[in-house]
C-alpha positions in Angstrom: -29.6 11.2 18.4 -31.5 13.2 15.8 -30.9 13.4 12.1 -28.2 16.1 11.8 -27.2 15.0 8.3 -30.2 16.8 7.0 -29.0 20.1 8.4 -26.4 21.7 6.0 -25.0 23.7 8.9 -24.4 20.6 11.0 -23.4 18.1 8.3 -19.9 17.9 6.8 -19.4 18.9 3.1 -19.1 15.8 0.9 -15.8 17.2 -0.5 -14.3 17.2 3.0 -15.5 13.7 3.7 -13.9 12.5 0.5 -10.6 14.3 1.5 -10.6 12.8 4.9 -11.2 9.2 3.8 -8.5 9.5 1.1 -5.9 11.1 3.3 -2.4 9.6 2.9 -1.9 9.4 6.7 -3.7 9.8 10.0 -1.7 13.0 10.7 -2.8 14.6 7.4 -6.4 13.6 8.1 -6.3 15.3 11.5 -4.7 18.4 10.0 -7.3 18.7 7.3 -10.2 18.3 9.7 -8.9 21.0 12.0 -8.1 23.2 9.0 -11.8 22.9 8.1 -12.8 24.0 11.6 -10.5 27.0 11.3 -12.2 27.8 8.0 -15.7 27.5 9.6 -15.2 28.9 13.2 -18.9 28.9 14.0 -19.5 25.2 13.2 -19.2 23.9 16.7 -19.2 27.2 18.6 -16.0 26.2 20.4 -12.8 28.2 20.7 -10.7 25.0 21.0 -10.9 21.6 19.4 -8.8 18.4 19.4 -8.8 15.0 17.7 -7.1 12.1 19.4 -6.5 8.8 17.6 -5.9 5.9 19.9 -3.3 3.1 19.8 -4.9 -0.3 18.9 -3.3 -2.1 21.9 -3.0 0.5 24.7 -6.0 2.6 24.0 -4.0 5.7 24.7 -3.5 8.5 22.1 -1.0 7.6 19.4 -1.7 10.7 17.2 -3.4 14.0 18.0 -3.9 17.5 16.8 -5.2 20.4 19.0 -6.2 23.9 17.9 -6.9 26.9 20.1 -4.8 25.7 23.0 -1.0 25.8 23.5 1.5 23.0 23.9 1.6 23.5 27.6 -2.1 22.6 28.0 -1.7 19.6 25.7 1.2 18.2 27.8 -0.5 19.1 31.1 -3.8 17.4 30.1 -2.0 14.2 29.0 0.0 14.1 32.2 -2.5 15.3 34.8 -6.0 15.4 33.2 -7.0 12.6 30.9 -7.4 9.9 33.5 -9.3 12.3 35.7 -11.6 13.8 33.0 -15.1 12.5 33.8 -16.4 13.7 30.4 -13.9 11.6 28.4 -14.2 8.6 30.7 -18.0 8.6 30.4 -17.9 9.1 26.6 -15.5 6.1 26.3 -17.4 3.8 28.7 -20.8 4.5 27.2 -19.5 4.9 23.6 -21.6 8.1 23.1 -21.2 11.9 23.1 -20.9 13.4 26.5 -20.4 17.0 27.7 -19.9 18.7 31.0 -23.4 20.4 30.9 -25.3 17.1 30.5 -23.0 15.2 32.8 -23.6 17.1 36.1 -24.9 20.4 37.5 -22.8 23.4 36.8 -22.0 24.0 40.5 -20.8 20.4 40.9 -18.6 20.6 37.7 -16.8 23.8 38.9 -15.8 22.0 42.1 -13.9 19.2 40.3 -10.1 19.3 40.8 -9.5 18.8 37.0 -11.5 21.9 36.3 -9.6 23.9 38.9 -6.1 22.5 38.0 -6.3 21.9 34.2 -9.3 23.5 32.5 -9.9 26.8 34.3 -6.3 28.1 33.8 -6.8 27.8 30.1 -10.3 29.4 30.1 -12.1 26.1 29.4 -15.4 26.4 31.1 -17.3 23.7 29.2 -16.0 20.6 27.4 -17.5 17.9 25.1 -16.2 14.5 24.0 -17.4 12.5 21.0 -15.9 9.0 20.7 -14.8 7.8 17.2 -16.5 4.4 17.3 -15.6 2.0 14.5 -17.3 -1.4 14.9 -16.3 -2.8 18.3 -13.3 -0.4 18.6 -13.0 3.2 19.8 -10.5 4.6 17.4 -10.2 8.0 19.3 -12.1 11.0 20.4 -13.2 14.5 19.2 -12.9 17.0 22.0 -14.4 20.5 22.1 -14.1 23.4 24.6 -16.0 26.6 25.2 -15.1 29.6 27.3 -16.9 31.0 30.3 -19.8 33.1 29.0 -20.4 30.9 25.9 -23.7 28.9 25.9 -23.9 25.4 27.1 -23.8 22.5 24.7 -27.2 21.6 23.3 -28.6 18.5 21.8 -28.0 19.9 18.3 -24.3 20.4 19.3 -24.1 16.9 20.5 -25.7 15.6 17.2 -23.2 17.6 15.2 -20.2 16.3 17.2 -21.6 12.7 16.8 -21.8 13.1 13.0 -18.2 14.5 12.8 -17.0 11.7 15.1 -18.6 9.1 12.9 -16.9 10.5 9.7 -13.6 10.8 11.5 -13.9 7.2 12.7 -14.6 5.9 9.2 -11.7 8.0 7.8 -9.2 6.8 10.4 -10.2 3.2 9.8 -9.8 3.6 6.0 -6.4 5.3 6.4 -5.1 2.6 8.8 -6.3 -0.1 6.5 -4.5 1.4 3.5 -1.4 1.9 5.6 -1.5 -1.7 6.7 -1.9 -3.0 3.2 0.9 -0.7 1.9 3.2 -1.8 4.7 2.5 -5.5 3.9 3.1 -4.8 0.2 6.5 -3.2 0.9 7.5 -6.1 3.1 6.6 -8.7 0.4 8.3 -6.6 -2.3 11.5 -6.4 -0.1 11.4 -10.1 0.6 11.1 -10.9 -3.1 14.0 -8.5 -3.9 16.2 -10.4 -1.5 15.4 -13.7 -3.1 18.3 -14.9 -5.2 16.1 -16.1 -8.1 14.3 -13.9 -10.6 10.6 -13.9 -9.7 7.8 -12.3 -11.7 4.2 -11.9 -10.4 1.6 -11.5 -13.3 -1.8 -10.1 -12.3 -4.1 -10.8 -15.2 -7.0 -8.9 -13.7 -5.0 -5.7 -13.5 -2.9 -6.5 -16.6 0.2 -5.7 -14.5 3.5 -7.4 -13.7 5.8 -7.0 -10.7 9.5 -8.1 -11.2 11.7 -8.5 -8.2 15.3 -7.0 -8.3 16.9 -10.1 -9.8 14.2 -10.3 -12.5 14.7 -6.6 -13.4 18.4 -7.2 -13.7 17.8 -10.3 -15.9 15.4 -8.5 -18.2 17.7 -5.6 -18.6 20.4 -7.9 -19.8 18.1 -9.6 -22.2 17.7 -6.4 -24.3 15.8 -7.0 -27.5 15.0 -10.6 -26.4 12.9 -9.4 -23.5 9.5 -9.6 -25.3 10.3 -13.2 -26.3 11.0 -14.2 -22.8 8.0 -12.3 -21.4 5.8 -14.5 -23.5 7.1 -17.5 -21.6 5.5 -16.1 -18.5 2.0 -17.0 -19.7 0.5 -20.0 -18.0 -2.2 -21.8 -19.9 -2.8 -24.4 -17.3 -2.3 -24.5 -13.5 1.5 -25.0 -14.0 3.9 -24.8 -16.9 7.7 -25.3 -17.3 9.3 -23.9 -20.4 12.9 -23.4 -21.5 14.6 -20.7 -23.6 18.1 -20.4 -25.1 19.7 -17.1 -26.2 19.8 -16.9 -30.0 18.3 -20.4 -30.2 21.6 -22.0 -29.6 21.9 -24.7 -27.0 25.3 -23.9 -25.7 25.7 -20.1 -26.3 24.4 -17.4 -24.0 22.1 -17.9 -21.0 19.7 -20.8 -20.8 16.4 -20.0 -18.9 14.0 -22.4 -17.3 10.7 -20.6 -16.5 8.4 -22.4 -14.0 5.0 -20.7 -13.8 2.1 -21.5 -11.5 -1.3 -19.9 -10.9 -2.2 -19.2 -7.3 -4.9 -21.7 -6.2 -6.9 -19.0 -4.4 -6.3 -16.3 -7.1 -6.1 -18.0 -10.6 -5.7 -14.6 -12.2 -2.3 -14.3 -10.5 0.7 -16.2 -12.0 4.0 -16.7 -10.1 6.9 -17.3 -12.4 10.4 -18.4 -11.1 13.2 -18.2 -13.6 16.3 -20.4 -13.3 19.3 -19.0 -15.2 22.3 -21.1 -16.4 25.2 -20.1 -18.6 24.8 -22.2 -21.7 28.6 -22.4 -22.1 29.2 -23.5 -18.5 30.7 -26.8 -17.7 28.8 -29.3 -15.7 30.0 -31.9 -13.2 30.8 -35.3 -14.5 28.4 -38.0 -13.3 31.3 -39.8 -11.6 31.9 -36.7 -9.5 28.3 -36.2 -8.7 28.0 -39.7 -7.4 30.6 -39.0 -4.7 29.0 -35.7 -3.5 25.8 -34.9 -1.5 23.2 -32.8 -3.4 24.2 -29.7 -1.4 27.9 -30.4 -2.1 27.1 -30.8 -5.8 25.3 -27.4 -5.8 28.3 -25.7 -4.2 30.9 -27.4 -6.4 28.9 -26.5 -9.5 28.8 -22.8 -8.5 32.5 -22.9 -7.6 33.1 -24.2 -11.1 31.7 -20.9 -12.5 34.1 -18.8 -10.4 31.7 -17.7 -7.7 33.1 -16.8 -4.3 32.0 -18.2 -1.0 29.8 -15.1 -0.2 28.1 -15.3 -3.6 27.4 -19.0 -3.3 26.0 -18.4 0.2 23.7 -15.7 -1.0 22.4 -17.8 -3.9 21.7 -20.8 -1.7 20.5 -18.8 1.4 23.1 -20.3 3.7 26.0 -18.7 5.6 29.5 -18.3 4.2 30.7 -20.5 7.1 28.4 -23.3 5.9 29.8 -22.9 2.4 33.4 -23.3 3.8 32.3 -26.4 5.7 30.9 -28.1 2.6 34.0 -27.1 0.6 36.3 -28.8 3.1 34.1 -32.0 2.8 34.4 -31.7 -1.0 38.2 -31.3 -0.8 38.4 -34.4 1.3 36.3 -36.5 -1.0 38.1 -35.4 -4.1 41.6 -35.5 -2.6 42.4 -31.8 -3.1 43.5 -29.1 -0.7 42.8 -25.7 -2.3 40.2 -24.1 -4.5 42.6 -24.0 -7.4 43.2 -27.7 -7.1 39.4 -28.2 -6.9 38.7 -26.3 -10.1 41.5 -28.1 -11.9 40.0 -31.4 -10.8 36.5 -30.4 -11.8 37.6 -29.2 -15.2 39.5 -32.3 -16.3 
């Protein structure tokens, strides 16, 4: 290929390139590129253009935009033409721009069934395909079509299509990467929100904190004490454990235990897990703890605060059925038969 980037007519405007790379989705990217072609109809000298973005796994079009041709052609081409299109197949196999004029003599081209069945009914006399090559992957294709009577595709046309395909490939790759990162971020954020414990991620590099849903609810309840508790999230070493009591009283208000740890691979990121306990809550007597398993003790302690089976299950990440099973075992060990009797026994 030549050096089309030096030709202002063939190269793409920097502003457009920036818009394409920063597009919020593949669909918006394709729309913006084809809008640009509509604004500059003489750029490729073609009456129709289409951009196809392929699926990573199947290699088939997953998103596309076509201008200059109707929906019937688009459906007809996908159903009857794509796999028989020698221009597209050559462009994909050789990973380079290919067009009907350079592929075979004109007389031979006009005899092809796909030309007779698909292209000719839509006034497509000449076609060109430029693959969107990104590393080892073909991310899609840029397709152009000219009418009968328009000139054949030249080397300059192929160079211009090659430049546009390179830009589109880079832009598609950038949009997909951002979409993948955003999808992963949403998944992690949702997973943290479903966690029963308050969790805070502190990014020192960005001076930013992310609080999951339980942490947001906790900090809202803290009110004016929030800045005091936020200072506990700092982690001078690799790991710290600090405690805090509301109003400085040992038995009044919530008691917080903040466990913070720096990520080994990202020391500028601190993960803080906050354990919350009602300072006025009763605790199980040592004699009762000795007769229960650790899990039964957890469930009995939560039952002591008035929590229902579903609430206990959500906090301990077990099923309500499992909670009921453990409660039956606790009843048997303590010689009680109902929840009321259990609470009466625990509160003695």
